[in-house]
C-alpha positions as CSV (number, residue, x, y, z in Angstrom):
1,M,8.0,-34.6,-18.4
2,G,5.4,-31.9,-18.5
3,L,3.4,-33.7,-15.7
4,M,6.5,-33.8,-13.5
5,G,7.1,-30.0,-14.1
6,Y,3.5,-29.3,-13.2
7,A,3.7,-31.4,-10.0
8,L,6.9,-29.6,-8.9
9,K,5.3,-26.2,-9.6
10,Y,2.2,-27.3,-7.5
11,V,4.3,-28.4,-4.6
12,N,6.3,-25.2,-4.7
13,L,3.2,-23.0,-4.8
14,Q,1.7,-24.9,-1.8
15,G,4.7,-23.9,0.4
16,L,6.0,-27.4,0.9
17,K,9.8,-27.7,1.4
18,L,11.6,-29.2,-1.6
19,P,15.0,-30.9,-1.1
20,G,17.8,-28.4,-1.7
21,K,15.8,-25.3,-1.1
22,S,16.6,-23.2,2.0
23,Q,14.0,-21.7,4.2
24,R,15.9,-18.5,5.0
25,P,13.9,-15.2,4.7
26,Q,14.1,-13.3,1.5
27,R,16.2,-10.1,1.5
28,L,15.1,-8.7,-1.8
29,A,11.5,-7.9,-3.0
30,V,9.9,-5.8,-5.8
31,V,7.3,-3.6,-4.0
32,E,5.8,-1.8,-6.9
33,T,6.4,-1.1,-10.6
34,L,5.1,1.6,-13.0
35,A,5.7,1.5,-16.8
36,L,6.5,5.0,-18.0
37,D,6.8,4.0,-21.7
38,L,7.8,1.0,-23.7
39,R,11.5,1.3,-22.7
40,R,11.4,2.8,-19.2
41,R,10.0,1.6,-15.9
42,L,10.0,2.9,-12.3
43,V,10.5,0.2,-9.7
44,I,10.4,0.3,-5.9
45,V,12.7,-2.4,-4.5
46,R,13.0,-3.4,-0.8
47,C,16.4,-4.8,0.3
48,D,17.1,-5.5,4.0
49,G,14.1,-3.4,5.1
50,K,15.1,-0.3,3.1
51,E,13.2,0.8,0.0
52,H,14.9,2.3,-3.1
53,L,13.4,3.9,-6.2
54,L,15.0,2.8,-9.5
55,L,14.5,4.0,-13.1
56,L,15.1,1.0,-15.3
57,G,15.7,1.8,-19.0
58,A,16.9,0.2,-22.2
59,N,20.4,1.7,-22.0
60,Q,21.0,2.4,-18.3
61,D,19.5,2.0,-14.8
62,I,19.5,4.9,-12.3
63,V,18.9,5.0,-8.6
64,V,16.5,7.9,-8.3
65,E,16.2,7.8,-4.5
66,A,17.7,5.6,-1.9
67,N,16.1,5.0,1.5
68,L,12.6,6.0,0.6
69,D,10.2,7.1,3.3
70,K,7.7,4.3,3.9
71,N,4.9,6.8,4.5
72,P,4.4,8.5,1.1
73,T,1.5,10.7,2.3
74,A,3.5,12.3,5.1
75,D,4.6,15.3,2.8
76,L,1.2,15.9,1.4
77,P,-0.9,18.8,2.8
78,P,-4.1,17.9,4.5
79,K,-7.3,17.9,2.4
80,S,-9.4,21.0,3.0
81,A,-13.2,20.7,3.3
82,I,-15.1,22.2,0.4
């Protein structure tokens, strides 16, 4: 049983098509995560080409910002030469 599970995992990791699995493109992806403490985590999620910042916690989940700018350094001032 364990050998069969390992074989299926190997085939899936190699990108071979298994019966019953569709080859459509994925719409949802986790881009980046940051653990704030033991109970809270910031997560950037991409859905249909748009990125959203979520605060995931033990009691509630909050959308901090929807439709994030994909160039995070655009708002930063230029570095001055010292």
